[in-house]
C-alpha positions as CSV (number, residue, x, y, z in Angstrom):
1,M,-40.8,-50.1,52.4
2,D,-39.1,-46.9,51.2
3,P,-41.3,-44.0,50.2
4,K,-41.3,-44.9,46.5
5,E,-42.1,-48.6,47.1
6,L,-44.9,-47.6,49.5
7,A,-46.4,-45.2,47.0
8,S,-46.3,-47.8,44.3
9,F,-47.8,-50.4,46.6
10,L,-50.7,-48.2,47.6
11,V,-51.5,-47.1,44.1
12,D,-51.5,-50.7,42.9
13,K,-53.7,-51.8,45.8
14,A,-56.1,-48.9,45.2
15,T,-56.4,-50.0,41.5
16,Q,-56.9,-53.6,42.6
17,Y,-59.8,-52.8,44.9
18,A,-61.4,-49.7,43.2
19,T,-63.5,-51.7,40.7
20,K,-67.2,-51.4,39.9
21,S,-67.8,-54.7,41.8
22,F,-67.0,-52.8,45.0
23,V,-70.5,-51.3,44.8
24,E,-72.3,-54.6,45.2
25,D,-71.5,-55.0,48.9
26,D,-71.1,-51.4,50.0
27,P,-73.7,-48.8,51.1
28,I,-72.7,-46.7,48.1
29,Q,-75.0,-49.0,46.2
30,I,-78.0,-47.0,47.6
31,P,-77.3,-43.7,45.7
32,H,-76.4,-45.9,42.7
33,R,-80.0,-46.8,42.4
34,F,-80.9,-43.2,41.4
35,T,-80.1,-41.0,38.5
36,S,-80.9,-37.4,39.5
37,Q,-78.4,-35.3,41.5
38,E,-80.9,-34.6,44.2
39,D,-81.8,-38.3,44.7
40,I,-78.1,-39.3,44.6
41,E,-77.1,-36.6,47.1
42,I,-79.9,-37.3,49.6
43,S,-79.9,-41.1,49.4
44,G,-76.1,-40.9,49.7
45,L,-76.1,-38.7,52.7
46,L,-78.6,-40.9,54.5
47,A,-76.8,-44.1,53.6
48,A,-73.5,-42.6,54.8
49,T,-75.0,-41.3,58.0
50,L,-76.3,-44.8,58.8
51,S,-73.0,-46.3,58.0
52,W,-71.8,-47.9,61.2
53,G,-72.1,-51.5,62.0
54,N,-72.7,-54.5,59.7
55,R,-72.7,-53.5,56.0
56,K,-75.7,-55.7,55.2
57,T,-77.7,-54.1,57.9
58,I,-76.7,-50.6,56.8
59,I,-77.8,-51.4,53.3
60,A,-81.1,-52.9,54.5
61,K,-81.9,-49.9,56.8
62,S,-80.9,-47.4,54.1
63,T,-83.3,-49.3,51.7
64,E,-86.0,-49.0,54.3
65,L,-85.6,-45.3,54.5
66,M,-85.8,-45.0,50.7
67,D,-89.0,-47.1,50.8
68,R,-90.4,-44.8,53.4
69,M,-89.7,-41.9,51.1
70,D,-91.4,-43.7,48.2
71,Q,-88.1,-44.2,46.4
72,D,-88.2,-40.5,45.5
73,P,-86.0,-38.8,48.1
74,G,-85.5,-35.6,46.2
75,N,-89.1,-34.8,45.9
76,F,-89.9,-36.1,49.4
77,I,-87.3,-33.7,50.9
78,K,-88.5,-30.7,48.9
79,E,-92.2,-31.2,49.4
80,A,-92.4,-32.8,52.9
81,T,-95.0,-31.5,55.3
82,A,-95.3,-32.2,59.0
83,G,-97.8,-34.9,58.1
84,D,-95.3,-36.5,55.7
85,L,-92.7,-36.8,58.5
86,K,-94.9,-39.5,60.1
87,A,-93.6,-41.9,57.4
88,F,-90.5,-42.4,59.6
89,E,-92.4,-43.4,62.7
90,G,-91.0,-46.6,64.1
91,F,-87.7,-46.4,62.2
92,K,-84.6,-47.3,64.2
93,H,-80.9,-48.2,63.4
94,R,-78.8,-48.5,66.5
95,T,-79.1,-45.1,68.2
96,F,-80.5,-43.5,65.0
97,Q,-84.3,-43.0,65.4
98,A,-87.3,-41.5,63.6
99,V,-86.9,-38.1,65.2
100,D,-83.3,-37.9,63.8
101,V,-84.5,-38.7,60.3
102,Q,-87.3,-36.1,60.6
103,G,-84.8,-33.5,61.7
104,I,-82.5,-34.3,58.7
105,V,-85.4,-34.0,56.4
106,M,-86.3,-30.6,57.8
107,G,-82.7,-29.4,57.7
108,L,-82.2,-30.6,54.1
109,Q,-85.5,-29.0,53.0
110,A,-84.2,-25.6,54.2
111,L,-80.8,-26.2,52.6
112,Y,-82.2,-27.1,49.2
113,R,-84.4,-24.0,49.3
114,E,-81.4,-21.7,50.1
115,Y,-78.5,-23.3,48.3
116,G,-80.0,-25.7,45.7
117,S,-77.8,-28.7,46.5
118,I,-75.5,-30.1,49.2
119,G,-72.6,-29.6,46.8
120,Q,-73.4,-25.9,46.4
121,F,-73.6,-25.6,50.2
122,F,-70.2,-27.2,50.7
123,A,-68.7,-25.0,48.0
124,A,-70.1,-21.9,49.6
125,H,-68.4,-22.7,52.8
126,L,-64.9,-23.2,51.4
127,T,-62.3,-20.6,50.4
128,P,-59.4,-20.6,48.0
129,H,-57.2,-21.2,51.1
130,S,-59.2,-24.2,52.4
131,E,-56.9,-27.2,52.8
132,N,-59.7,-29.7,53.3
133,L,-63.5,-29.9,53.6
134,G,-63.4,-29.3,57.4
135,P,-65.0,-25.8,57.2
136,A,-67.9,-27.2,55.2
137,F,-68.4,-30.1,57.6
138,H,-68.7,-27.7,60.5
139,A,-71.1,-25.4,58.6
140,F,-73.2,-28.3,57.5
141,K,-73.7,-29.6,61.0
142,K,-74.4,-26.1,62.3
143,F,-77.0,-25.5,59.5
144,L,-78.9,-28.7,60.2
145,L,-79.0,-28.0,63.9
146,S,-80.4,-24.5,63.2
147,N,-83.1,-25.9,60.8
148,G,-84.8,-28.8,62.6
149,L,-82.1,-31.4,63.5
150,P,-82.6,-32.1,67.2
151,A,-79.6,-31.7,69.5
152,R,-79.8,-35.4,70.3
153,A,-78.9,-36.1,66.7
154,A,-75.8,-34.0,66.7
155,K,-73.7,-37.1,67.3
156,H,-74.5,-38.4,63.9
157,F,-72.6,-35.6,62.2
158,G,-68.9,-35.1,62.7
159,D,-67.4,-31.7,63.4
160,P,-63.7,-31.0,63.0
161,E,-63.9,-28.1,65.5
162,G,-64.9,-30.7,68.1
163,G,-62.0,-32.9,67.1
164,S,-64.1,-35.6,65.3
165,A,-62.5,-37.6,62.5
166,C,-65.9,-37.1,60.6
167,K,-65.6,-40.5,59.1
168,R,-69.2,-40.7,57.6
169,I,-69.3,-37.2,56.1
170,V,-65.8,-37.7,54.8
171,M,-66.9,-40.9,53.1
172,F,-70.1,-39.2,51.7
173,S,-67.9,-36.4,50.3
174,R,-65.7,-38.9,48.5
175,W,-68.8,-40.4,47.0
176,M,-70.0,-37.1,45.7
177,A,-66.8,-35.2,44.7
178,R,-64.4,-37.9,43.6
179,P,-64.5,-38.6,39.8
180,N,-66.5,-41.5,38.5
181,T,-63.3,-43.0,37.2
182,E,-64.1,-46.7,38.0
183,G,-67.9,-46.5,38.2
184,I,-68.0,-46.2,42.0
185,D,-67.9,-42.6,43.0
186,F,-70.1,-40.0,41.3
187,G,-68.1,-36.9,40.5
188,L,-71.3,-34.8,41.0
189,W,-69.7,-31.9,42.9
190,E,-67.8,-30.2,40.2
191,E,-67.6,-27.2,42.4
192,V,-65.7,-29.1,45.1
193,S,-62.1,-30.1,44.2
194,P,-61.2,-33.8,44.7
195,K,-57.8,-32.5,45.9
196,L,-59.5,-31.4,49.1
197,L,-60.9,-34.8,49.9
198,S,-59.7,-36.8,53.0
199,L,-59.7,-40.5,53.8
200,P,-62.4,-41.9,56.1
201,L,-60.6,-42.7,59.3
202,D,-61.8,-45.3,61.8
203,V,-60.3,-48.1,64.0
204,H,-59.7,-50.4,60.9
205,S,-58.3,-47.9,58.4
206,G,-56.3,-46.3,61.3
207,R,-54.6,-49.6,62.1
208,V,-53.7,-50.2,58.4
209,A,-52.4,-46.6,58.0
210,R,-50.2,-47.0,61.1
211,S,-48.8,-50.3,60.1
212,L,-47.7,-48.7,56.8
213,G,-46.1,-45.8,58.5
214,L,-48.7,-43.3,57.1
215,L,-49.9,-42.2,60.5
216,E,-48.2,-41.7,63.8
217,R,-50.9,-40.1,65.9
218,K,-52.6,-42.7,68.2
219,Q,-56.1,-41.1,68.3
220,N,-58.5,-41.4,65.4
221,D,-59.4,-37.7,65.4
222,W,-59.3,-34.7,63.1
223,K,-55.6,-34.1,63.7
224,A,-55.0,-37.7,62.6
225,V,-57.1,-37.1,59.5
226,Q,-54.9,-34.1,58.7
227,E,-51.7,-36.0,59.3
228,L,-53.0,-38.8,57.0
229,D,-53.9,-36.1,54.4
230,T,-50.3,-34.9,54.2
231,R,-48.9,-38.4,53.6
232,I,-51.6,-39.5,51.1
233,R,-51.5,-36.2,49.1
234,A,-47.7,-36.6,48.7
235,I,-48.5,-39.9,46.9
236,S,-51.6,-38.9,45.0
237,P,-52.1,-35.1,45.0
238,E,-54.8,-35.0,42.3
239,D,-56.9,-37.9,43.5
240,P,-56.0,-38.6,47.2
241,A,-59.3,-40.3,48.1
242,K,-58.6,-43.1,45.7
243,L,-56.1,-44.5,48.2
244,D,-59.0,-45.0,50.6
245,Y,-59.6,-48.2,48.5
246,A,-56.1,-49.4,49.3
247,L,-56.6,-49.0,53.0
248,F,-60.0,-50.5,52.9
249,G,-59.0,-53.5,50.8
250,L,-55.9,-54.2,53.0
251,G,-58.0,-54.1,56.1
252,V,-61.2,-55.9,55.1
253,Y,-59.9,-58.4,52.5
254,E,-56.3,-58.9,53.4
255,G,-56.6,-58.7,57.2
256,W,-54.0,-56.1,57.8
257,T,-53.9,-54.7,61.4
């Protein structure tokens, strides 16, 4: 395809797959169960952080975490005591264990006290010259590790400075900052421009991107995310993250490799 045909193809595919029915089978359904910004942010972060493996299992495990927080994640985070952290004992999802959840709770409690929201934290760690959310991702991981997250849990949070593609926190950022145009994403972070959003990059989306000529780099790392950013933003500069639905749909539903 020539550039114009490719652009039209991707926009059409994004429109095809970015419908409200997307929520039914995706972990984003977890934050959709809530209405307050705190509940949406926290449940969304936890669901995104657990998002590796089978989607049904991810949804089930995320639901379990919400149950352990009495379906009130905002108040749980803000009010949690050392005794309350026992609610997570016995939790496990792949390599994600109770001690990791407890550390996230402690870190988020400190963050909400200091910044008021995750969105405000991200905005505070960006500048007018920021080209993406990478600086905020780095600061977020560093903050959590300085406020209760154990070192063993560092692997659950991507860091561009370490070369990570940061798939899960990129996805979470799309959920929070991209406009609620189709009833999928939330548009909660008015202080974070959707223009800065990247596309979640993993084995599957990387294969689709390479097959379309959107990505040449072989590794799925932060440099590849930046390369994909350049190509995607040339097509959709105001709403680049919408094209995530095109790559997802082509890979999951149409079997592109």
